[in-house]
Wavefront OBJ file of the C-alpha trace (Angstrom):
o trace
v -123.177 35.258 -57.014
v -121.045 37.718 -58.945
v -118.200 35.229 -59.112
v -120.514 32.824 -60.944
v -121.588 35.322 -63.580
v -119.920 35.115 -66.918
v -119.794 37.553 -69.809
v -121.450 36.577 -73.079
v -118.154 36.056 -74.875
v -116.819 33.603 -72.321
v -120.167 31.848 -72.008
v -120.315 31.485 -75.814
v -116.776 30.079 -75.913
v -117.634 27.562 -73.221
v -120.877 26.613 -74.956
v -119.200 26.136 -78.335
v -116.624 23.864 -76.724
v -119.497 21.378 -76.318
v -120.395 21.483 -80.028
v -118.681 19.479 -82.780
v -116.172 21.621 -84.691
v -118.079 21.251 -87.971
v -121.268 22.577 -86.413
v -119.898 25.470 -84.357
v -120.824 28.166 -86.878
v -124.446 27.008 -87.005
v -124.611 26.549 -83.239
v -123.143 30.016 -82.672
v -125.794 31.525 -84.938
v -128.525 29.783 -82.942
v -127.078 30.898 -79.615
v -126.744 34.505 -80.777
v -130.493 34.644 -81.392
v -130.977 34.417 -77.622
v -129.045 37.632 -77.009
v -130.763 39.444 -79.888
v -134.171 39.418 -78.202
v -135.752 42.708 -77.131
v -136.958 41.680 -73.679
v -135.982 39.326 -70.888
v -139.145 37.264 -71.439
v -138.391 36.894 -75.151
v -134.792 35.938 -74.383
v -135.946 33.287 -71.910
v -138.404 31.867 -74.435
v -135.724 31.841 -77.133
v -133.297 30.167 -74.701
v -135.799 27.334 -74.232
v -136.366 27.026 -77.981
v -132.653 26.916 -78.762
v -131.834 24.559 -75.890
v -134.576 22.143 -76.961
v -133.412 22.218 -80.581
v -129.776 21.643 -79.659
v -130.548 18.968 -77.080
v -132.000 16.735 -79.806
v -128.627 16.336 -81.536
v -126.103 17.664 -79.035
v -127.016 16.481 -75.576
v -123.838 17.866 -73.967
v -124.648 21.362 -75.174
v -128.246 21.083 -73.994
v -127.027 19.945 -70.584
v -124.550 22.844 -70.482
v -127.358 25.283 -71.252
v -129.540 23.776 -68.531
v -126.714 24.096 -66.002
v -126.028 27.675 -67.082
v -129.656 28.616 -66.617
v -129.759 27.036 -63.152
v -126.602 28.928 -62.105
v -128.036 32.175 -63.464
v -131.258 31.801 -61.493
v -129.444 31.037 -58.225
l 1 2 3 4 5 6 7 8 9 10 11 12 13 14 15 16 17 18 19 20 21 22 23 24 25 26 27 28 29 30 31 32 33 34 35 36 37 38 39 40 41 42 43 44 45 46 47 48 49 50 51 52 53 54 55 56 57 58 59 60 61 62 63 64 65 66 67 68 69 70 71 72 73 74
């Protein structure tokens, strides 16, 4: 499992690679709100909110977030 874990910086870089260059600043701001939450439950809820919002316009990024969450739970 440890070999599948990724630090926030590398995860963010990989996530932003799925976003259009013009939108990376806005996407990064949205993603950072996940890590700013006070509790695990709040972070999970924010993850869902952000993933749903991004999935509407950036399906690849939403899919990446879904896959990341599945790997994290394993």
